[in-house]
Steps between C-alpha positions, in 0.01 A plus 500: 500500500506504120659202326427593143841472339397209276170630362334771296140589417400493132192439288382145577472231238152440647331829591603823671840517663714205602816419687806393300852385575739782416615449141839650592567211738689272258441173685143565611423376850561166665241277659430608861624856434317776684344707220336786686294601798121525500429802713184634656313560822362226722123508555273251671330237289175600670537863392587392147189278482267761657582771251476263201866568447661512157727195530694572184825579680461320831678202652349290778759484779293270721135449598480841669723734297543616142784698342350775285730599214248741346614806691877468463724482198613141496676314223359167617140591426578513127564126471211349301332159509528342155262215599721247320649275768835428333573869434514612864854605583459668840304469821412717796694433818393638838764553765456700820190688366687595183422367154752432227499354150740210465603329174390134483694446178782664306352812340670637191578869444194690376255221593169587666452379857185296568360393839193295582230714662294207629139393482368761746631778277336355190167445680502875566622605154381254234192717448691804375508368146875510444522126444424339167297177491829310448655659810186430704526134395870488601407646838221245540718204400777583745263571791414290802174303511343771718610772258358305203166460678492874572595579141229273356237681710624840382401683185860479371522131428486411132448134417796369294418442135 
């Protein structure tokens, strides 16, 4: 089921491609609107962990299963994490083993859609060097105590000046 009538893929304001509200939709989208589906195949969490799986386009469904969006064209996988808490405008919603992006605020026409990836994602990806020192500090400041402790032990933590 494709529910992509509200969104388009364009060059992200961050890096690579991003997901945007259709600029031809004059009113944008309302809070709680279904933006699009996040499609993929379901694999076991064990299999994903055993093969050191690329978690870039995966969504944890529960403790035993992961939805892998890497192998299917899916609009939902283009939503980026902007790291800035007050700029998130969508979230993932899981219903009956299907994943959707849902607006958590009014999103204006042409605006980029941002979702929070979560601490587990950033633990796996902070090393790839895409984050500036400022963004790493934002990530650290918004994290849980456990995440901060992990971050301080990593090579990616930069003491604030």
